[in-house]
N, C-alpha and C positions, 0 to 999 in steps of 0.2 A: 504494500500500500504506500503510495506517495505521501510524504509528510504533509500534515495539515497544521497550520498555526492560526490561533485565534488572536487577531490583532487587538482585541479589546482586553486581553489579559496581558498585563505589563511584563510578566515573566516570559511570555511567548513573543512579544512584539519585536524586540531586537533580534533574537535568533531567527524569527521568520523573515524579517527584512533582509538579514544577512544571507540566508539561504536562497532567497529569491534573487538577490543580486548575483550570487555565485552561479545559480542555474542559468540566468540570462547570459552571463559571461561564457558559459559552456555551450551555448547554443540550444539550451533546453527551453521548455515551455513553463510558464507560471500563470496560474489563475489568480486574478486580483480584483478587488472591488473598484467600482467607479461610482459616480453620482447617478448613473442611469441603470445599467445592469452589470452583472459580472462579465469580465473580459478575460480572454486567454491571450497571453502576451509572448512575444519573441523579439529578439534583437532585430531591429529593422534593417541593419546593415549586414546581416548574415543570411545569404540566400538559402543556406541549408536549414537555418532555424525557421525562416518564413515558410519554406516548403513543409517542414514538420508541422507547423501550425495549420496549413491548408489540409494536410493529410489527416490530422487529428479531427478536424471538423468535417471531413469528407467533401471538401471543395476543390474546384479546379483553379488553374491560374487565371481563368477569365473572371474570377471574383476576388481581386486583390484586397488585402485588409487595409483599413485606415491606419493612420499613425497617430499615436498620442504623444503630446509634447508637454514640457514643463512650463512653457511660457512663450511669449511673442518672439523673443530672440531665437529660440529653437525653431519656431515656425519659419522665420525669415531665412534661416539657413537651409531650409528644405524647399522653399518655393522660389519660382523665378522672379516674382514681383508681388507686392501686397498693394492692390489698388486702394484708393481712398475709401471707397464704399466698403471694402472688406475690413479696413481698419476700423470703420465705424461699427461694423458687426462685432468684431473682436472686443472692442471697448465695451460694448453693451452686453454681450452674452458669454464672454470667457472670463474665468473658467465656467464651464457649463455645457449644456446639451446641444451644441451646434457644431456639426462637422462640415468643413468647408473644402471643396475640391478646387484646386488651382493647378496651373502648370508647374511641374516639378523643376527644381534647379537642375539644369542640364549637366552640370559637372558632378552630380552625385554618383557614387559608385554603389549601387544597390540593385536588388531585383525583388520587387514585391509581387510580380506577376504581370498580367497584361493590363498595364495602367494607361497605355497610350500617351505616355509622357506627362501624366498628372499624378497628384498625390492628394489624398483626403486627410486633412489634419484637424485635430481637436485638442483642446486643453481641458481635461476633466476637473470637476469641482470636488476633489476628494484629497484631503490633506496627505494621507499616507501614500497614495498612488503618485501624487505630485512629488513627494519626497523621493520615492523610488525612481521616478523619471529623471529627477535632477542628478541622481547618481549613475544611472545606466545610459542616459541619453534617450533619444526617441525610440519608442517601441511600436512594432506592428501589433495591433490589438484588434481582435474580432470578438464578437459576443461568444460567451463560453457555453456553446451548445453544439450539437450535431446539426448539420445543415438540414433544414426542414422542420426542426423541433423548436419549441419556444425557447427564447433566451433565458438563461439561468438568473433568477433573482435571489437564490440562496446558494450557499456553497455546496450543500448536499445535492442540489439539482445538477450543478456543474460536475461534481465527482461522479454522479450516476451516469452522465453522458460521456465524459472524457476520460475517466479512470486513470490508468497508468500511463497514458500518453502525455500527461502533465507531470513535471518533476516536483513542483511545490504548489500547494494551495494556500491562499491567504484569505481568511474569513474575517469579515467585518460586520456580520449580521445581514439581515434581509435588506435588499436594495430599497431605497426610500420610495421610489415611484414605480420602478419596473418598466418605465417608458424609455425606449432607446432614443439616441440623439436624432435630431433633425439633420438631414444631409442636403446640402445645396451645392449646385454646380455654378461656380463663379468664374469659370475659365474664360468666358467671353469678355470679361472686364479687362483682360490682359491682351495686349497686342494691337490695339487700335481698331477693334471691330466696330463697324459703322453703327449698328443698333444693338448694343450689348443688352443681355437679359440674364438675370439670375434665375435658374430653374431649381425647383424643389425635387430632389430625387427620392427623398423619403420623409414623410411627415413624422414628427416625433415630439420631443420635449419642448422645442421652441415652435410656437404656432406661426402660421402664415400671417396672421394679423400683427404679431410682434415683429416679424421680418419686414412687413410692409411699412411699419412705423419707422423703421430705419432706412429702408431702401426706396420707398416710394414706388415710382413707376419702373424702376429697374427690376423689380420682382415680376415674374411672369403672372399673367392673370390667374385669379383663383379658379379652380375647377368648379363645376356646377354643384358638386357635393364634396364636402371636406372628407379627405381620406382618413381612415382610422389610423392612429399611431400604431406602429409595429415595432417588433424587436428582432430585427434581422441584421445580417452583415456586421456592422461595427457597433460598439457599445455607445 
């Protein structure tokens, strides 16, 4: 059985964080809490670790994982450009439940899968996960579930689905909301596109009304019926 650490227990907190860092450094997988749902994490700059993550979930390279970062500086190192509208979104919703897809920095040496030159980035609103990200650097993180199954909102659910494919499990109690992050595509804001538009790829923790409050007409028109929040792909 892979080791399980309860981060709410002070006697387990430091050993758990240490073993998680060591597992990431070895290219292994760690299940960790976020502000949305539990995520399964791997070193974003290790192609072998990312492939291990995809294999554990039963996903192909056509579904690359998002990347969690510790802050804006880390995001800027990963993306080609941060448009002014994206900066407004980050200032409003980070740390929090908004994942933003942008063109990736061309000089990066990594392989997340079939990203078509983009990266999906998010800063989670969870103190211990942010602490881990500060120490490990950006992590490829997908929801801690098997593809096609509901995202894990408890550590027991994650263990039941991912089992021994994960080296270390970090428990912080049940997820606060169980609603995955909203994912938006802001790639058209980069490169001088004539009529840029931000598209919602997945409805989630941040509503379209909240996005429109920041973006105005840059956000795509609302669908006729609001989509239900879902917990798929990234946390």
